[in-house]
N, C-alpha and C positions, 0 to 999 in steps of 0.2 A: 622476516616476522608480519612487515608491514601490509605485504600485499596481501596475508593473509588475516590479517584486521581490517583491509578495504574492502577484502570478498566477503568480509561475514559482517560489516557495517551496511553491503550494499543490496544484502540478501532483504525481500518483501517480508518474508516470516520473521518475528521480532522474539528469538529464540533467548534461552541465557547466553548464549555463547557471543551471538547478535549484539546485544544487549551490553556486555561486562565487555567487547570488544569497544563500541563506541563511547561509552562511559571513561575507559582507560586513555581515546583517543583525545576528547574535550577535555579529560583532566589533565594528560602531558601537553596539550595546546597553552591552557593556560597559564600552566606552573613553567612554559618554555624547557621540555625537559623530554627526553625522548621515551614515546609510550612503556618502553620494557621497564624502565624505573618505576613504572608504575608498580604496586602491590596491591593487589585484586581484596584481598584479606584486611590490608592495615588501611585503620578508621580515617574515615574526610575529614574527621579534627586532625586527623596527624598531619595533614596535607598544607593546615593553613588557610582553610579554606574563612573567609569571612562569610557574614551571614545573606551579604548581598550576592555576592560568588555565587554562593549554593543556590537561592532563590533564579540566578540567571544559568544557572546549571539543571535545572528543574524546571524552566520555561523552556528550556532547550530540549530536553528529554521530552518534555510533552510536543513540541513541532515532532521530533521525531519519531515518535511512538503512535501519535496521530489522537491522542487521548488526553484531558486531563488525571494530574495525579495532586494524591495531597500533599502539601509540604512535610506533611509528618511523618511521611516514610523515608525521608533522611535522617530523622532519627530514631526513628525505629527500626531501619534495618541500616547500621552505619557506616557499610563499606558496600566498593562495588559489588563483589560476590551476593552477599544478601540482597541488595538492592536488585542486580540482575533476577537474581533466582525465583525471587520476590512477581515482579515485572513480569519477568516470562510466566509464569502460572496467571496470572490473570488475564494476559491474552491470550493464554490456550485455554484457560479452563472455563 
């Protein structure tokens, strides 16, 4: 599965799957768990992220996508699945 995640993350096109893989990788790294332990439908708040952690994640996500992202997206789309879907729609719309 890690090869699949790496392949998805390295894609030039930011598909929903690529964004999900990137978010899973970042969250797993921050929590020091295997990516397989991250549930994309689990709310971000269940991972006990502090506000500062969320802002750091957001900044890295902006760098990954190459565009600014409103911090409110993390609250409006409260899990990886929903956020990735929304961001992919923005990228391809």
